[in-house]
VOGU-3710 file (C-alpha; in Angstrom, 3 decimals, decimal comma):
1> xxxxxxxxxx> -9,845/26,476/26,879  -8,134/23,195/25,939  -11,155/21,196/27,123  -13,502/23,252/24,926  -11,305/22,696/21,874  -11,104/18,955/22,560  -14,870/18,782/23,087  -15,494/20,700/19,839  -13,204/18,384/17,878  -14,784/15,274/19,410
11> xxxxxxxxxx> -18,270/16,574/18,634  -17,273/17,388/15,029  -15,732/13,945/14,489  -18,811/12,282/15,994  -21,146/14,241/13,718  -18,984/13,394/10,698  -19,115/9,657/11,360  -22,815/9,788/12,186  -23,576/11,532/8,879  -21,469/8,998/6,952
21> xxxxxxxxxx> -23,296/6,106/8,579  -26,667/7,644/7,737  -25,747/8,001/4,056  -24,626/4,382/3,847  -27,854/3,067/5,349  -30,026/5,044/2,908  -28,295/3,508/-0,132  -28,854/-0,140/0,833  -31,439/-2,014/-1,240  -32,828/-5,136/0,361
31> xxxxxxxxxx> -33,030/-8,501/-1,362  -36,836/-8,265/-1,259  -36,741/-4,882/-3,032  -34,468/-6,280/-5,750  -36,788/-9,268/-6,183  -39,752/-6,907/-6,629  -37,851/-4,843/-9,209  -36,709/-7,765/-11,372  -40,151/-9,359/-11,650  -40,712/-7,246/-14,763
41> xxxxxxxxxx> -38,576/-5,110/-17,038  -41,354/-2,518/-16,669  -39,870/-1,878/-13,189  -36,516/-0,848/-14,655  -37,200/2,772/-13,664  -36,774/1,668/-10,039  -33,090/0,981/-10,732  -31,123/4,186/-10,149  -29,000/4,218/-13,296  -27,582/7,620/-12,333
51> xxxxxxxxxx> -25,754/5,681/-9,619  -22,673/4,452/-11,475  -22,644/1,267/-9,413  -25,808/0,086/-11,208  -25,314/-1,161/-14,764  -28,138/-2,177/-17,111  -27,128/-4,744/-19,743  -29,076/-5,788/-22,823  -27,754/-9,228/-23,816  -29,548/-9,422/-27,176
61> xxxxxxxxxx> -27,801/-9,220/-30,543  -26,515/-5,841/-31,768  -29,264/-5,864/-34,405  -31,997/-6,327/-31,790  -30,380/-3,660/-29,594  -30,323/-1,205/-32,528  -34,044/-1,789/-33,153  -34,749/-0,431/-29,675  -33,478/-0,834/-26,132  -34,108/0,508/-22,658
71> xxxxxxxxxx> -32,454/3,937/-22,267  -29,154/3,629/-20,415  -28,579/-0,020/-21,318  -25,298/-1,209/-22,749  -25,176/-4,084/-25,220  -23,227/-7,273/-24,483  -24,427/-9,995/-26,836  -24,595/-13,276/-24,913  -24,334/-15,201/-28,218  -21,027/-13,508/-29,080
81> xxxxxxxxxx> -18,007/-15,832/-28,795  -16,265/-13,147/-26,704  -19,111/-12,745/-24,192  -17,331/-14,634/-21,403  -14,103/-12,698/-22,051  -15,998/-9,381/-22,008  -17,753/-10,349/-18,771  -14,411/-11,197/-17,155  -13,378/-7,570/-17,731  -16,400/-6,150/-15,866
91> xxxxxxxxxx> -15,996/-4,513/-12,460  -16,987/-7,018/-9,769  -18,025/-4,222/-7,383  -20,928/-3,110/-9,597  -24,568/-4,220/-9,604  -25,633/-5,670/-12,947  -29,250/-5,762/-14,148  -29,750/-7,938/-17,241  -32,516/-8,280/-19,784  -33,115/-9,775/-23,222
101> xxxxxxxxxx> -36,159/-10,363/-25,430  -38,063/-12,793/-23,187  -35,801/-13,635/-20,231  -34,184/-16,838/-21,521  -30,870/-15,420/-22,788  -30,646/-13,188/-19,729  -30,679/-16,288/-17,504  -27,818/-17,781/-19,565  -25,891/-14,530/-19,298  -26,460/-14,448/-15,541
111> xxxxxxxxxx> -24,942/-17,927/-15,158  -21,839/-16,910/-17,138  -21,494/-13,692/-15,132  -21,715/-15,560/-11,833  -19,109/-18,061/-13,079  -16,847/-15,040/-13,693  -17,108/-13,984/-10,036  -19,538/-11,117/-10,458  -21,435/-11,103/-7,182  -24,377/-8,775/-7,844
121> xxxxxxxxxx> -26,190/-9,993/-10,957  -29,961/-9,565/-11,295  -32,006/-10,833/-14,227  -35,368/-9,422/-15,227  -37,778/-12,346/-15,460  -39,349/-11,038/-18,655  -37,904/-8,808/-21,341  -38,540/-6,535/-24,290  -41,581/-8,576/-25,381  -43,642/-7,148/-22,509
131> xxxxxxx> -41,776/-3,864/-21,922  -44,022/-0,788/-22,168  -41,510/1,908/-21,215  -39,338/4,290/-23,215  -37,261/2,880/-26,031  -34,034/4,323/-27,333  -32,614/3,603/-30,790
//
């Protein structure tokens, strides 16, 4: 009887750890997949924004953001004097996806974010100029 109980517990623990490992593997995005996504802001739908570890940031001015932005994006104006301070307060365990009007300001923002020890920062190579997706105001 004791051997059956021990075997049942061992089997249950093994299944638990196996299922946890499977879930972790499914959530990994490769570097190549990220590179394919960030080629164009039109690929933004490939970023799972329902996953709270993925954050979409629009680094344009508040006025530009109000005129229309990608749904789910938060606004952190790279030209704001407090941008570096605001970036320093971001969670370093998150994945940040950045865009602007054409890609230039996003590159500047990326450099500042990396200087502030954010490890997972991805910049869309283009921006709102070529974006054909949904816009939120």
